[in-house]
C-alpha positions in Angstrom: 91.8 140.3 131.4 94.0 143.5 133.4 96.9 144.7 131.4 98.8 143.2 135.2 97.9 139.9 134.7 99.1 139.3 131.2 102.7 141.5 131.8 103.3 138.8 135.0 105.6 136.2 133.5 104.5 132.3 134.3 106.2 131.1 137.1 108.1 128.0 137.4 106.8 124.7 139.1 110.2 122.3 140.3 110.1 119.1 142.1 112.8 118.1 143.9 113.8 116.6 147.6 115.1 118.1 150.8 118.6 118.4 151.7 118.8 120.6 154.3 116.3 121.9 157.3 118.5 123.5 160.2 117.4 126.6 159.4 114.3 128.6 160.4 110.8 128.9 157.7 113.9 127.7 155.5 114.8 124.4 153.3 117.3 123.3 150.7 115.6 121.5 147.9 118.3 119.6 145.5 116.3 119.7 141.4 118.7 116.9 139.6 118.4 117.0 136.0 119.7 115.0 133.6 121.6 116.7 130.3 122.6 115.0 127.1 126.5 115.4 126.5 127.1 117.4 123.4 129.7 115.5 121.6 129.1 111.9 123.3 125.4 111.6 124.0 125.6 110.3 127.5 122.8 111.3 129.6 124.5 113.1 132.8 123.5 114.2 136.0 123.3 118.1 136.7 121.8 119.2 140.2 121.1 122.8 141.5 120.4 123.7 144.8 117.4 126.1 145.9 116.6 127.9 149.1 113.0 127.5 150.1 111.1 129.3 151.8 108.6 127.1 154.4 106.1 129.1 156.2 105.3 126.3 158.8 108.4 124.2 158.8 106.5 121.1 157.4 108.9 119.6 155.3 111.9 117.2 156.7 115.1 115.4 155.0 114.1 113.4 152.5 110.9 115.0 151.2 109.8 115.3 148.2 108.2 118.4 147.5 107.4 121.2 144.9 107.9 124.4 144.6 107.4 127.8 142.8 109.4 130.7 141.5 108.5 134.0 143.7 109.7 138.1 144.4 113.3 137.7 145.7 112.7 137.3 149.8 115.6 137.3 151.1 119.4 137.4 149.5 119.0 133.4 148.5 115.8 132.9 148.7 113.3 132.9 145.7 111.2 130.3 146.0 108.4 128.9 148.0 107.4 125.4 148.9 103.9 124.5 147.4 103.5 121.2 148.6 105.0 117.9 150.1 104.4 115.2 147.0 105.9 112.2 149.4 107.3 111.9 152.6 110.4 110.4 153.6 110.9 106.8 154.6 112.5 106.9 158.3 
């Protein structure tokens, strides 16, 4: 195995929902996670938004998608669309 592959860090795969697709070759993906409150122990929803590169403009609003971390592609984009897990029910 080459030194290049050993040094390369593992890229995270993230599952989220498409909440915007108005841009060219870019979709906005919202990832929701549950976080336990430090004092009260109740689980709270927290969300993050990722601008994601979608080369063929396949993802539509409401689709459940899998994205992966990449090198920075633009000022805001550092993730790519891997696959569409579930199509939206329109």
